[in-house]
C-alpha positions in Angstrom: -51.5 -71.8 -137.7 -49.7 -69.1 -134.8 -50.4 -66.0 -134.7 -47.0 -65.2 -135.7 -47.1 -67.6 -138.8 -50.5 -65.5 -139.7 -48.8 -62.1 -138.9 -45.9 -62.9 -141.7 -48.0 -64.2 -143.5 -50.1 -61.0 -144.0 -46.5 -59.1 -144.3 -45.6 -61.7 -147.3 -48.6 -61.1 -149.3 -48.5 -56.9 -148.2 -44.7 -56.9 -149.4 -45.9 -58.8 -152.8 -49.2 -56.4 -152.9 -46.3 -53.9 -152.7 -44.6 -55.6 -155.5 -47.6 -55.5 -158.1 -47.8 -51.7 -157.5 -45.4 -51.1 -158.3 -44.8 -52.6 -161.3 -48.3 -51.2 -162.8 -47.5 -48.2 -161.4 -44.6 -48.4 -163.5 -46.2 -49.6 -166.9 -46.2 -47.7 -169.9 -50.4 -47.5 -169.9 -51.3 -47.6 -165.6 -54.3 -48.4 -165.0 -56.2 -46.3 -162.5 -59.1 -49.5 -161.6 -56.0 -51.5 -160.4 -53.8 -49.3 -158.8 -57.0 -48.3 -156.3 -57.3 -52.4 -155.9 -54.0 -53.3 -154.8 -54.4 -50.1 -152.4 -57.3 -51.3 -150.5 -55.9 -54.8 -150.5 -52.8 -53.4 -149.0 -54.8 -51.1 -147.0 -56.8 -54.1 -145.5 -53.5 -56.0 -144.9 -52.4 -53.3 -143.3 -55.3 -53.0 -141.0 -55.3 -57.2 -140.6 -51.9 -57.5 -139.6 -52.1 -54.2 -136.6 -55.4 -56.2 -135.4 -53.7 -58.9 -135.1 -50.6 -57.5 -133.0 -50.7 -56.9 -129.3 -50.7 -53.0 -128.4 
């Protein structure tokens, strides 16, 4: 997989997690554990995307 393809894949996953986080936050009784998990995963993906991009 090329670097660009890997970065695009990670970005898509990050966007998907963003939507999931928004859905969970807007639920009548959002689960704080789920929100924390989604935020950690989003941050991990963001860090990996930044690491892969040339500086």
